[in-house]
C-alpha positions as CSV (number, residue, x, y, z in Angstrom):
1,M,108.6,-30.1,2.6
2,E,110.0,-27.4,5.7
3,P,109.1,-24.5,2.9
4,L,106.0,-25.6,2.6
5,E,105.1,-25.9,6.2
6,K,105.4,-22.4,6.9
7,Y,102.7,-21.5,4.5
8,F,100.1,-23.7,6.0
9,P,99.0,-21.6,8.6
10,I,98.6,-18.9,5.7
11,L,96.5,-21.3,4.0
12,A,94.6,-22.1,6.9
13,L,93.7,-18.6,7.6
14,I,93.2,-17.9,3.7
15,A,90.6,-20.9,3.8
16,L,89.1,-19.6,6.6
17,V,88.1,-15.9,5.1
18,V,87.1,-17.7,2.1
19,G,84.6,-19.9,4.2
20,L,83.6,-16.9,6.1
21,G,83.3,-14.7,3.1
22,G,81.0,-17.9,1.5
23,L,78.7,-18.0,4.8
24,I,78.3,-14.3,4.9
25,F,77.3,-14.7,1.0
26,G,74.9,-17.5,2.1
27,V,73.1,-15.7,4.9
28,V,72.9,-12.6,2.7
29,A,71.5,-14.3,-0.4
30,F,69.0,-15.9,2.0
31,K,67.8,-13.1,3.5
32,K,67.5,-11.8,-0.1
33,T,65.6,-14.6,-1.1
34,S,63.3,-14.4,1.9
35,Q,62.5,-10.6,1.2
36,L,61.6,-11.7,-2.6
37,V,59.8,-14.2,-1.2
38,A,57.5,-11.9,1.2
39,F,57.2,-9.0,-1.7
40,S,56.0,-11.6,-4.2
41,D,53.4,-12.6,-1.1
42,V,52.4,-9.0,-0.7
43,Q,52.3,-7.9,-4.4
44,E,49.6,-11.3,-4.2
45,A,47.8,-9.8,-1.6
46,T,47.8,-6.3,-3.3
47,S,46.4,-7.9,-6.2
48,G,44.1,-9.9,-4.3
49,N,42.8,-6.9,-2.6
50,S,42.6,-5.0,-6.0
51,E,40.3,-8.1,-7.1
52,N,38.2,-7.4,-4.2
53,I,37.9,-3.5,-4.1
54,V,36.7,-3.8,-7.8
55,S,34.2,-6.7,-6.9
56,L,32.6,-4.1,-4.2
57,Q,32.6,-1.3,-6.7
58,E,30.4,-3.1,-9.1
59,Q,28.5,-4.5,-6.3
60,V,27.8,-1.1,-4.6
61,R,26.8,0.1,-8.9
62,S,24.6,-2.7,-8.3
63,L,23.0,-1.6,-5.3
64,G,22.9,1.7,-6.7
65,E,21.2,0.7,-9.3
66,R,18.4,-1.6,-7.6
67,Y,17.8,1.3,-5.3
68,A,17.1,3.6,-8.1
69,D,14.4,0.9,-9.5
70,L,12.8,0.9,-5.7
71,A,12.5,4.3,-5.8
72,N,10.8,4.5,-9.2
73,L,8.7,2.0,-8.0
74,Q,7.6,3.6,-4.9
75,N,6.7,6.5,-6.8
76,A,4.7,4.7,-9.0
77,V,3.2,2.9,-6.0
78,D,2.5,6.5,-4.7
79,Q,0.8,7.5,-7.9
80,T,-1.4,4.3,-8.1
81,R,-2.7,5.1,-4.6
82,R,-3.5,8.3,-5.2
83,G,-5.3,7.7,-8.5
84,M,-7.3,5.3,-6.3
85,Q,-8.3,7.5,-3.8
86,T,-9.1,9.8,-6.5
87,L,-11.5,7.4,-8.0
88,S,-12.8,6.1,-5.1
89,G,-14.1,9.7,-4.2
90,Q,-15.7,10.0,-7.7
91,L,-17.6,6.6,-7.6
92,S,-18.5,7.7,-4.1
93,E,-20.6,10.8,-5.8
94,V,-21.1,8.6,-8.3
95,R,-23.3,6.1,-5.8
96,N,-24.9,8.9,-4.2
97,Q,-26.0,10.6,-7.2
98,V,-27.6,7.1,-8.3
99,K,-29.2,6.8,-5.1
100,S,-31.0,10.3,-4.8
101,D,-31.9,9.8,-8.7
102,A,-33.6,6.0,-7.5
103,V,-35.2,7.9,-4.9
104,K,-36.7,10.5,-7.3
105,I,-37.8,7.6,-9.8
106,A,-39.3,5.6,-7.2
107,D,-41.2,8.6,-6.0
108,L,-42.5,9.2,-9.5
109,E,-43.4,5.7,-10.3
110,A,-45.5,6.0,-6.9
111,K,-47.0,9.0,-7.7
112,L,-47.9,7.5,-11.3
113,G,-49.3,4.5,-9.6
114,A,-51.4,6.5,-7.7
115,K,-52.9,8.7,-10.0
116,D,-53.5,5.5,-12.2
117,E,-55.3,4.1,-8.9
118,E,-57.7,7.6,-8.5
119,S,-58.3,8.5,-12.2
120,P,-57.5,5.7,-14.6
121,S,-59.4,7.1,-17.5
122,S,-57.2,10.9,-16.5
123,S,-54.9,11.5,-19.5
124,S,-52.8,14.2,-17.3
125,V,-50.1,13.7,-14.6
126,T,-48.8,16.4,-12.7
127,F,-45.6,16.1,-11.0
128,I,-45.2,17.5,-7.5
129,T,-41.4,17.6,-6.4
130,P,-41.1,16.5,-3.0
131,G,-40.1,19.2,-0.2
132,P,-38.4,19.1,2.6
133,A,-39.9,17.0,5.3
134,P,-42.3,18.5,7.9
135,S,-41.2,18.9,11.2
136,Q,-43.8,16.9,12.6
137,R,-43.2,13.5,15.4
138,P,-43.7,10.4,14.0
139,D,-46.3,8.0,14.3
140,P,-45.2,5.4,17.5
141,D,-47.6,3.2,15.9
142,L,-45.6,2.7,13.1
143,L,-42.5,1.9,14.8
144,T,-41.1,-1.3,16.3
145,P,-37.6,-1.9,17.9
146,A,-35.1,-3.3,16.2
147,E,-34.3,-6.6,16.3
148,D,-30.4,-6.3,16.9
149,G,-30.8,-4.8,20.2
150,S,-29.3,-1.6,19.0
151,G,-31.9,0.2,20.5
152,R,-32.8,1.6,17.1
153,M,-36.6,1.9,16.0
154,Q,-37.8,0.5,12.8
155,Y,-40.4,1.5,10.3
156,T,-42.3,-1.5,7.9
157,I,-43.0,-0.6,4.7
158,R,-46.5,-0.6,3.6
159,R,-47.9,-0.3,0.2
160,G,-46.9,3.2,-1.9
161,D,-44.3,3.5,0.2
162,T,-41.1,5.4,-1.3
163,P,-38.2,6.6,0.5
164,S,-39.5,10.1,0.7
165,T,-43.1,9.3,2.1
166,V,-41.3,7.1,5.0
167,A,-39.2,10.2,5.6
168,R,-42.0,12.4,5.6
169,K,-44.0,10.4,7.7
170,M,-41.2,9.9,10.2
171,G,-40.6,13.7,10.4
172,I,-37.1,13.6,9.3
173,D,-34.6,14.4,6.6
174,L,-34.4,11.9,3.3
175,D,-30.7,12.3,3.5
176,S,-30.7,11.0,7.3
177,L,-33.1,8.1,6.1
178,L,-30.9,7.0,3.7
179,Q,-27.7,7.2,5.9
180,A,-29.6,5.3,8.0
181,N,-30.0,2.1,5.6
182,P,-26.8,2.3,3.0
183,G,-27.8,-1.0,1.7
184,I,-31.6,-0.5,0.6
185,E,-32.2,-0.3,-2.8
186,P,-34.7,3.0,-3.4
187,R,-36.6,1.6,-6.3
188,Y,-37.2,-1.8,-5.0
189,L,-38.6,-1.5,-1.3
190,R,-40.8,-4.7,-0.4
191,I,-44.0,-4.4,1.8
192,G,-43.1,-5.8,5.1
193,Q,-39.2,-4.5,4.6
194,K,-37.8,-2.8,7.9
195,L,-36.0,0.6,7.7
196,Y,-33.9,1.6,10.5
197,I,-35.0,5.4,11.6
198,P,-32.7,7.9,13.1
199,R,-33.5,9.9,15.8
200,N,-34.0,13.3,15.2
C-alpha cells in the first residue's frame, strides 16, 4: 500500500486541476450562454423595431395620401367659391337690369293709362322716353319724416305715381331713388305706400 500512498498527492493534484478546469469551462459556458441570450434579445428587439418602422412608413404614406386628398378638396372648394362669386355678380347685374326694365314698364303702363283717361277714343299712343330728373327742389308738403326715427324723409305714393315720376317730383336721379328703396317692386307701387327720398 505504501507505493500507492506516494501517488495520492499527485492524484489529488490531478483531481484539483481537473476540477478547476471544469469550473473554468462552466464559467465560460455560462458567459457564452448569457451572450447568446442577450444576442437573441437584441435580435428580437431589432425585429420589433423593423416592424415598427414598416408600420410608421405605412402611416406616413397614408397621411401623404390624405394630405393630397385634402389639397384636392381645398382646390375644389376654392374653384366653387370663385364660381359662386362670379354667379353672384351676374345675378346682381340681372337683378339691376330687371328692376330697370320694371321701372320702364311701369312708366309705359302709367302713360298708357293716362292717355286712355285723357282721350279714350284716340287710336294712337305716343311713347315718351323719360329724360333726366330736373334739378328742382322737392315740394316739402309732399314729404313726411320717416317713422323709424332715422331722420330720412318719405314720399307717399299717389294715384298715377311711378318711380320715374316720383324721382322727377323730388328732383332726384331715378337710380338714387331705387337705391334708397331696394325692396320696392317698381311695377306694383300701391297708393299710400311710402318711399324714402335720398338727400341731394
